[in-house]
Backbone as CSV, one residue per row, in Angstrom:
resi,resn,N_x,N_y,N_z,CA_x,CA_y,CA_z,C_x,C_y,C_z
1,UNK,77.613,114.243,23.902,77.162,112.708,24.314,77.234,111.557,24.777
2,UNK,78.630,112.202,26.184,79.112,111.306,26.859,78.284,111.694,28.228
3,UNK,78.091,113.148,28.400,77.377,113.628,29.075,75.780,113.078,29.167
4,UNK,75.254,112.768,28.267,74.012,112.113,27.927,74.086,110.778,28.368
5,UNK,75.117,110.290,28.015,74.880,108.849,28.361,74.968,108.848,29.798
6,UNK,76.009,109.640,30.879,76.026,109.545,32.413,74.991,109.756,32.914
7,UNK,74.117,110.955,32.506,73.088,111.440,33.068,71.784,110.016,32.793
8,UNK,71.945,109.565,31.627,71.066,108.490,31.712,71.000,107.411,32.438
9,UNK,72.784,107.225,33.047,73.126,105.865,34.126,72.074,106.212,35.185
10,UNK,72.690,107.777,35.350,71.798,108.357,36.724,70.532,107.909,36.875
11,UNK,70.050,108.439,35.878,68.723,108.262,36.132,67.744,107.076,36.311
12,UNK,68.558,106.000,35.592,68.274,104.422,35.433,68.632,104.072,36.795
13,UNK,69.812,104.382,37.571,70.185,104.071,39.121,68.606,104.704,39.972
14,UNK,68.562,105.572,40.234,67.199,106.158,40.238,65.792,105.525,40.252
15,UNK,65.899,105.405,39.332,64.534,104.317,38.914,64.606,103.185,39.703
16,UNK,66.380,102.314,39.697,66.254,100.849,39.830,66.263,100.970,41.153
17,UNK,67.071,102.320,42.242,66.284,102.189,43.318,65.301,102.400,43.839
18,UNK,64.704,102.966,43.196,62.779,103.263,43.202,62.395,101.774,43.503
19,UNK,62.606,100.516,42.562,61.756,99.915,42.462,62.554,99.026,43.688
20,UNK,63.829,99.052,43.630,64.358,98.026,45.276,63.522,98.628,46.414
21,UNK,63.405,99.969,46.677,62.213,100.210,47.645,61.113,99.862,47.683
22,UNK,60.521,99.316,46.543,59.241,98.572,46.751,59.159,97.522,45.601
23,UNK,59.771,96.593,46.128,59.399,95.052,45.436,57.966,94.963,45.331
24,UNK,58.091,94.085,43.860,56.358,93.604,43.807,55.818,92.677,44.883
25,UNK,56.979,91.753,44.739,56.760,90.399,45.994,57.272,91.123,47.593
26,UNK,56.848,90.592,48.488,57.989,90.810,50.087,57.600,89.105,50.733
27,UNK,58.733,89.353,51.453,58.857,87.600,52.025,57.805,87.644,53.290
28,UNK,56.926,88.962,53.555,55.920,88.672,54.325,54.474,88.498,53.754
29,UNK,54.744,88.449,51.852,53.277,88.286,51.133,52.888,87.155,51.816
30,UNK,51.656,86.505,51.906,51.378,85.060,51.937,51.685,84.553,50.341
31,UNK,52.407,83.393,50.514,52.990,82.624,49.119,52.028,81.515,49.327
32,UNK,50.924,81.239,48.488,50.087,80.205,48.907,51.320,78.723,47.800
33,UNK,51.726,79.019,46.784,52.129,77.482,46.447,53.548,77.810,46.707
34,UNK,54.473,77.010,46.876,55.761,76.145,47.041,56.604,77.034,46.028
35,UNK,55.942,77.093,44.969,56.329,77.333,43.314,57.214,78.710,43.449
36,UNK,55.920,79.367,44.522,55.772,80.652,44.154,56.994,81.588,45.156
37,UNK,57.583,80.770,46.400,58.697,80.702,47.313,60.079,81.023,46.753
38,UNK,59.465,79.935,46.007,60.943,79.347,45.094,61.739,80.478,44.221
39,UNK,60.031,80.838,43.344,60.329,82.035,42.620,60.967,83.435,43.200
40,UNK,60.589,83.595,44.250,60.675,84.771,44.982,61.955,84.904,45.578
41,UNK,62.262,83.466,46.043,63.590,83.229,46.332,64.651,83.341,45.089
42,UNK,64.390,82.740,44.411,65.213,83.218,42.949,65.516,84.499,42.654
43,UNK,64.175,85.361,42.690,64.176,86.872,42.677,65.176,87.761,43.279
44,UNK,64.193,87.715,44.849,64.814,88.102,45.971,66.309,87.798,46.737
45,UNK,66.373,86.226,46.846,67.334,86.270,47.856,68.809,86.093,47.907
46,UNK,69.468,85.853,48.766,71.072,85.970,48.524,71.650,85.300,47.435
47,UNK,72.892,86.187,47.182,73.428,85.810,45.818,75.028,85.809,46.312
48,UNK,76.069,85.059,45.441,77.064,85.638,45.860,77.917,86.556,45.308
49,UNK,77.131,87.315,44.382,77.590,88.496,44.051,77.194,89.455,44.552
50,UNK,77.293,90.736,43.792,77.134,91.951,44.791,75.163,91.874,44.930
51,UNK,74.926,92.441,46.161,73.597,92.331,46.504,73.444,93.306,45.442
52,UNK,73.053,94.047,45.005,72.169,95.134,43.945,73.108,94.827,42.450
53,UNK,72.728,93.927,41.558,73.445,93.716,40.791,73.407,94.972,39.478
54,UNK,71.893,95.336,39.362,72.082,96.359,38.298,72.378,97.693,38.887
55,UNK,72.136,98.040,39.867,73.038,99.506,40.714,74.421,99.110,40.539
56,UNK,75.234,98.447,40.866,76.843,97.784,40.696,77.053,98.173,39.000
57,UNK,76.344,97.241,38.008,76.905,97.417,36.746,76.244,99.154,36.421
58,UNK,75.363,99.617,36.934,75.047,101.137,36.884,76.356,102.099,36.965
59,UNK,76.972,101.946,38.296,78.063,102.604,39.167,79.217,102.175,37.674
60,UNK,79.667,101.090,37.817,80.507,100.817,36.881,80.889,101.172,35.428
61,UNK,79.034,101.562,34.859,79.129,101.946,33.239,79.460,103.175,33.503
62,UNK,78.651,103.899,34.481,78.770,105.261,34.646,80.327,105.817,35.264
63,UNK,81.290,105.709,35.861,82.703,105.072,36.002,83.540,105.331,34.966
64,UNK,82.568,104.682,34.430,83.309,103.947,32.520,82.934,105.002,31.926
65,UNK,81.958,105.753,31.607,81.695,107.271,31.281,82.250,108.399,31.151
66,UNK,82.238,108.327,32.620,83.261,109.847,33.181,84.879,109.724,32.471
67,UNK,85.689,108.152,33.077,86.743,108.219,33.081,87.069,108.274,30.995
68,UNK,86.195,107.846,30.399,86.287,107.906,28.917,86.040,110.037,28.368
69,UNK,85.102,110.357,29.854,84.929,111.745,29.332,86.047,112.796,29.389
70,UNK,86.654,112.062,30.824,88.102,112.843,31.447,88.501,112.433,29.908
71,UNK,89.179,111.708,29.471,90.132,110.720,28.723,90.253,111.693,27.370
72,UNK,88.717,111.937,26.904,88.627,112.444,25.869,88.435,113.718,25.832
73,UNK,88.497,114.956,26.998,88.634,116.067,27.666,90.336,116.309,27.309
74,UNK,90.808,115.511,28.302,92.309,115.435,27.964,92.949,115.551,26.421
75,UNK,92.568,114.980,25.673,93.130,115.016,24.462,92.617,115.887,23.547
76,UNK,91.648,116.728,23.996,91.495,117.608,23.205,92.370,118.891,23.598
77,UNK,92.221,118.576,25.099,93.196,120.049,25.649,94.129,120.134,24.752
78,UNK,95.172,118.751,24.615,96.454,118.720,24.362,96.512,118.613,22.612
79,UNK,95.422,118.625,22.094,95.128,118.999,20.588,95.536,117.875,19.703
80,UNK,94.961,117.131,20.116,95.276,115.820,19.618,94.099,114.882,19.240
């Protein structure tokens, strides 16, 4: 099951990377209304956190899954 979760994280990260390569809005797209520009900045503007928070969370989750899988394998190998 942990292997399945790791594969799912990898697939989600790949999908997210593809979405980042082709966002629905771009800064060079004419935005007619100031509210549109503010919304774009909200979605794609710089933040104090990681540049790609979804990818960051997926990487952390995948690392945790690998760690848990290794822990389970070690316990099974020791017979516990």
